[in-house]
N, C-alpha and C positions, 0 to 999 in steps of 0.2 A: 334434499336430493338435487343434484346438478341436472339442469335441463340438457337434453341431448338433441343435436341436429344432425340430420343425414345430409351428405353432400355427394353429388355425382357430377362428372364432366363428360361431355360428348367426345372429348379428345382421346379417351381410352375405352376400349371395348368392355362392355359390361357383360358378365356371364349370367346374370339373373336380374330381373326387374324387382325381385323381392328384397334383395340385400343391397345396401348402398355401398359405394366404393370407399367412403370414409364416414366416420361418425365423430362429431365434435362433442366433447363432454367437458365443460369447464375449459381448462387450459390444455387439455389432452386431445390428440387426434389419433383415432384408431383406424388402421387400414388392414384389411385381410382379404384373402381370396383373389389377389391380383395375379392374373395369368401372364404368360409370355406371348400373347397374341400381338402381332404388329398392327397398330391401329390403321395405318394407311392401306394395308392389304386385307386385313381381317384374317390373316393366315398364321398358323403356328409352325415354326421351324421344326425340322426333324432333329436338329441338334439340341441336346440338353443345355449346353453352354450358351447358345444363342437365345434359348427360351429364358434362361436365368437372367441374362443381361437385359433382355427386353422387359422382363418382369420388373426389374429395378428401374428401368427407364420409365415404365408406366407408373410406378409409384412416385417417381420424381415429378412426372406430369400432373398427377393428382394433387400432390402437395403444392406445386407451383400454382395451379389453378385455384386451390383452396385459399392459399395466402393472398393471391390477387383478389379473389372474391371477397374475402374478409376485410381487406384494406379498403376496397371500393365501396362496399355496401354496409359494412358494420364498423368501420374505423377501428379495427382490431388487428393487432399484429401478434404473431407467435414468435417470441424471441428465443425461448429455450426449447430446443428439440431434443428429446431423449428417445433412444431406441430401446424398447423393451422386448426381449424375445429370447 
């Protein structure tokens, strides 16, 4: 069985302390439940389109932080990224 690690960054608003922002399992990174809250304000736009864009920006921030953390502390890089969904 592949070991799993939870990952969180303070740069994106967490909706729950129970669920991590990302889970690393082998060479896979799983992200779910990322909302469209703007991290700098903690607010949610009234516009669906702005929420969707912000949600993807939040996912990008989580991935950027995860890759940086992995390179700095585990000397591991994620080269192949596949989106499953």
